[in-house]
N, C-alpha and C positions, 0 to 999 in steps of 0.2 A: 504494500500500500504506500503510495507516494503522496505528494502534496497536490491538491487540486489548484486550479487557476486562481480562484478567489483567495485561498489562504496564501499562496505564493505572492500574489499581488500585494496583499496587506503587509506581509513580511518585508518585501523589497521596499515598499513605501517607507516603512519605519527605518530600515537600514540606510536608506538614502540620506536621512537626516542625521545619521550618526557616523557612518564610515567614510563618506566623501571627505577627503582632506586628511584622512588617517594614514599613518605609516604602518606598513607591514613589518612588524618587529621580528616575527618568526613564522615559519611554515613547518608544520610537522604532521606526521601520519599517526592515526590511532590504531588500536589493536585490530579493529574490524576493517581496516583499509580506508576508512574515512579520513578526510583532511581537515586540518584546523589552521586558521589564520589568526595569529595574535596581533591585534591592531591597537595602535597607540594614537590617542588624540587628546590634546589639552590635559596632559598629565594623567590620563586615565587609559586603562587597557580594557579591551573587550575581546571575546573569543568567538570567531565565526566558524560554524561547522559547515563543511561542504561535503556532502556524501552522494556519490553516484551509485551506491548500493542498489542493485536493480530490484531487490525485494522491498526496499524502503528508501528511495531517493529523497533527499531533503536538503534544505538550506535555512539556517536560522542561527541566532546567537545561542550560546550555552552559558549557564551561570557559573560553572566551574570548569577548570582546564583539565581534561582527562590526561592520563599518562600517555607518553609517546612510545612507539616501538623503536628499537635501535636500528634495524636494517630497513632503510627506505627502499621503496620500489622505484622503477624507472620514472614514472610520471612525477612522483613526489620529488625526485632529485631535480628534474627539469624545472618544476615549479619553484622549488627552493632557490635554485641558482638564478632564476629570472626575476622573481618578485620579492625576495627578501630585501628589505630596505626600501621597497618601492612605495609610491604614494598612490592611494586610491583616488581616481579622478571621476569615476561615475559608476553607477549601478542601475540596471533597468531590465526590462523584459523585451525580448525580441519577438516581433510579429504578433504581439498580444497573445502569446502562447506560453506554455510552461517551459520557457527557456530563459534562464537568468544569465546576464552578462555583467562581469565586473571588469572595469578598465583600470589599468595601473600604469604609472610612469616611473621610469628609473634611468637616471643618467642619460637623458635624451631619448631613450627608447620607450616605445609604447607596447603594452601587452594587453591581450584580452583573455579572460578566463570565462569560458562558456560552460554552463551546467544545464544539460538537457534532462529535465525531470519527467521523462516520458515513459514511466513504468518499466517494462521489461527491456526497453531499448535505451534506458538512461545512460548518460555518458558525460565525461568531463574532458574539455578540449582547451588546450593552451595555444594561442595564435600570436603572431606579431601584429603590428599596427595595420598592415595591409590585409590581414585575415589569413595569411599563410599558416598552416598548422605546424606547430613546433612539436607537440606531443599530445597523445590521446590516451586516456585511461583504459578504454577498451577499444583497441584498434579494430577497424572494420575494413577488411581488404576488398578489392574489386571482385565481383562475381556476377554470374548471370542474373541472379534475382536480387542483387544488392542495389537498393535505391539511394542509399545514403552512405557512400564509402567515406571512411575517416582514417587517413594515414598521413604521417608527416610529409610535408611538401605540397599537399593539395591545398587548394583555396577552400576555406570553410564556408559552407552555405547552410543556413538554418534549414532544418527539415520542413517539408510542406505541412502546413497546419491541417490536422485532420478535423473533420466535422465534429462539432460539439465539444471540442477540446476545452474551450473556455468555460463550458458548463460541465465540468468533469463530474464523474460519478463518485469522486472521492468524498470523504466525510468533511463536512463544513465545520471548522473549528471556531468556536466562539471563546473569546478571552474571559476566563473566570475572574471574579473580583479578587483583588489583593494579590495577584500573581504576576504583575507586569515587571519588566526590567525598568530600571531608572538610570539613564546615562545622560550626563551633562544637563540634568534637569528635565529631560524628555522622558515621558512614559512610553514603554514599548510593549504594550499588552499582547500583541499578536505573536511576537517572537517568543515571549514567555509561554503563551498558550500552546504554541506549536511544539515547543520543547517538552512541556508537560505531557502533551498528547503522545508524542513519540516515545517518551520515557515509559509511559504506561503500556504502549503497544509493544515495545521491546521487552518489557517485563513479562507481558503475556506470552510472547514468543518463546522467551527463555523458559518460562514455567511449562509451556506446552511441550517443548523439546525435552526438558528434564522429566516431566511426567511420562512421556512416551518411552524414554530411555530406561528409567528404573522399572516401569511397569513391564517392559519387555524382558528385562533381566530376571525379574521375580517370577514371571509366568514360565519362563524357561526352567528356572530352578525348581518351581513347583511341579512342572511336568516330570522332571527327572526324579524328584522325590516320590511322586505318586507311582512312577514305574518301579522304583526301588521297593516301595511298600508292597506292590503286587508280587514282586519276586520274592521278598522275604516272607510274605504270607504263604506262598507256595512251599517255601522251605519249611515253614512252621507246620503246614499240613503233613509234610513228610516226617517231620520230627515227632509229630503227635502219634506216629505208629510205633513209638518206643515200646509201649506195653504189649502191642501185637507181636513184636519181635521177641520179647521176653517169653511170652506164652508159647510161641512156636518152638523156641529152644527147649523149654521145659517139657513140652509134649513129646518132642523127639526123644529126649532122655527117658521119659516114662514108657516109651514104646520101642525101645531098642531091639527087643526080641522079635519084633514084627518088621523091622526095617533092614535094608541091605544096601551096599554101595551099588551105584548104577541106577537107582530109582530117581525119577524126576519129580514125583509127588507121592504123598501118602495121605489116606483118610484115617484120621485118628479121633478118638472120643475126647471131647473137651471136658473141662471141669464141671460144666452144667449138663453133661450127657449128650450134647449135640455133636454131630460129626463135623469135624473141621478138616479142610484140605490144606496140608502144609506143603509148600513148594520146596523141593530139594535140588541140590547140585549133584548130578549123577557122577561127577568126577571125585566127589568126597565121600568118606565113610559117614554113617549116621552120627557118630560122635563129632566129627569135624563139621557136619552140617549144624549140629546144635551149637558148637563153639562159634560158628559163623553168625548165627542169629544173636547170640549173646554179645558179640562184638558190635553188631548193628544196633542192638538195644543200648549199649553203653554210649556209643557215639551219638545216637539220637537223643538220649536223655541229656547228655552234656550240651549238645548243640541246641536243644530246645531252650535252655536258659540263656544262651548267647543270642539266639535268634529272637527270643521274646524281648530281650533288652534292645536289640537293634530295631525291632519293629516299633517299640514304644518311642525310641529316639526319633525315628523317621516320621512317625505320626505327629509327634510334638513339633518337628520341623515343618511339616505340612501345615499344621495349624498356625504356626508362627508366620509362614509365608502368606497364608490367606489373610492373616491379620494385617500384614504389611500392605497387601493389595487393598484392603479396606481403608487403611490409613491414607494411602495414595488417593483413593476415591474421595475421601473427606478433606484432603488437603486444600486449604482455601487460598494459599499464596505460595510464592517461591520460597519464603523462609521455611514453611512447613515441609516442602519437598526437599529442601537442602538438609533439614534435620533428619529426614528419613534417609537421604543419601548417605549422610555421615554415619548413621547407624549401620547401614548396609556395608559400608566400607569397614567399619569396626568388626562386623560379623563375617567378613571375607567374601561377601557376595558381589561386591564391586571393588575395582582397583582404582585408587586415587590417581587422577591424571595430572601430570605436572604441566603439560602443554595443551593448549587448545581447550582449556576448561571452560565450562559455561559461565557466563558473567554472573557475578554474585556468588562465587564458589566459596567465599569465606564462611566460617561457622555462623549460623544465624544467631541473633541476639535476643530472640523472643523466648518467652517462657515455654517449656515443653508441655504445658497443660492450659486448658481454658479455665477461667474462674467465673463462676456464676453466683450472684448474690440473690437469694430468694427468701423473702420474709425475714431478713436478718441473718439467715444461715448461709455459710460459705460452702459452695459445692465445686469440687475440682474435677475436671474431665481430661484424661490423658489424650494428647494429640497424636501419639504414635506408640509403637511397642516400647521404645525407650522411655517415652513420656509416661506410659503406664507403669513401667518399672519405678520411675522417679516418684510418682504419686503414691504407689503402694509400699515401696520399701524405704523411701526417704521421708515422706511427709505424713504418712498415716500414723495415727496414735491408736492404742488398743481400743478405745471407746468410739472411734470414728466408725461410720457406717460405710462399708465397701459394697459396690454393686457392679455387675457385669452381665451383658446379654448371655443367656445360657446356651452353651453348645455352639457358639458361632464367634467369629472375630469381632472385636469391638473395643471401645475405650473402657478403661477402669474408671469408675466414678467414685468419688469419696465425699461424704458429707462430714465436714469438720465438726467435732463435738467436744470442744475444750472444757466445757462445764459439766460433761458427763450427764447431760439431761436427757429426758425422753424426747426423741426426735418427732415433731408433729407429723401427723399422717399426710397432710398436704405437701410438706417438705420431702417426706419419704417418697411419695408418688412422683413429685417433680424430678427427683434424682433418678428414679426408675425410668421415667420418660426420657431423660437425657441418655441413660445407658442404652435404651432401646433405639433412640435416634442415631447415636454414634456407634452403630453396629451394622453388621451385614443385613440385619432384618429391618432396616429403617423404613422400607416401603411396605412392610406388612401392617395389617390392621392392628394386631397386638403381638407383642414379643415377650417370651418368658425371660424374666430377669432374676438372676441369682443374687442374693444379698446375705451379708454376714457382718458381724463386728470385725474390725480389722485385725483383732488379736487372733482370729481363726484363719487368717490368710497368710500363707508362707510361700516364699520362692524357693524351690528346690535348688540345691547346690549344682551349679553348672548348667542350669536351664536357660533356654533362650529368653531374651527380653520379653516381658509381658506374660510369661507363663508362671502360674501359681497353682498351689494346691490348697484346698479348704478342708479343715477338720470339722466344720459345722456349716450348714447352709440351709437357706430357705428360698422359696421361689414365689414371685408375684408376676402377674400378667400386666404389662404396661403398654400404653399407646405411645408410639414414638413421637417426641415433641422436642423441637430445638430450643424454644424460648418459653 
């Protein structure tokens, strides 16, 4: 999404009152490839963003100077060498279209910086005074279907204005109150409004990208875990035949006089009088066959304990991953997603990237839980699995009331009870409604909610974040309700 004609026109009108006559103190490139001009006029600096990013081309002032990258690209080097120290002599729009032109003068030479904010074909071109192209951000070579070639040495010609360009389908941005820049006594509401609009848009894009990335990783991990559970369950079914193996060995020993080497099976009387067919290895003697069954029994019995433990661990992991997917679904902003990502890095599901990380990759500074005040009672709601851990293991006191949607991923909810009083019924039901809403069952008409005093809620040693055991519990049906 780029700037429509109306917004661009307003921004350029404001810029003309500020940057004409300003000196270009510095040209630098941002981490996303966008360019910044640090302009100085009347003892004051301002920073102009020029971005030919084809998913979001834009031109406006920014309130803070973003960090620069160390290695400049070709176009940035050309621009820096030509207009660093130059004076801005004019700014305007070409052909009443979404094409902004900034004219600069330096040591008797004139330069034109042209930004075409035309969506998927956006571009940035540097020319000399005669319009000869010096450098192009996205060079466009000659070709059979190329209408607008852009390569150094050509004469720059603005693209033909398309119908309804001036009435673009882009979002019209209205300057909100109290958000304008103030430079040299002049208010610049449209530049500030456009900056705020794109900040929010970029935040939404980052959140969507982060949401998609961590959701994909967790879904893949969950799929692997569920496959492992199926395989372990099959092993457990085999291990459950331990008693069958033991009985077969005992029956062979009890019937040695009726058995001989070379037999593939034998019908013998079981302990309850029923006839049981025992499979034999014809290569072994009856005693060796009995020993073979006893070995299988011992292995199955030992394996069953190991397999049962592995199955429980895998089932807990699957529940944890499902709770993470629920947390992602309920995440309301980038900070919440970043907190989840940090937890997944700590748990080994994600690898922290040193380069190319999504903007805002620093640790979020928000609380890991929501705080709701209801009729004078404080109710805490975990925002993620780690947030649940924090609420339950760090904040909960023995007489606090703990709630969680029964049998499904969801938030741990805690009603603080410092005075050890009886919690009113309406407060209790409000907490249950929150536990139901912040769970996988939020769209159901009613959700079963488990509750207990916090003293009965424990986190097993080594368990995944958010996993607890209860030594006492009760259940109530609650209607999901956010507020």
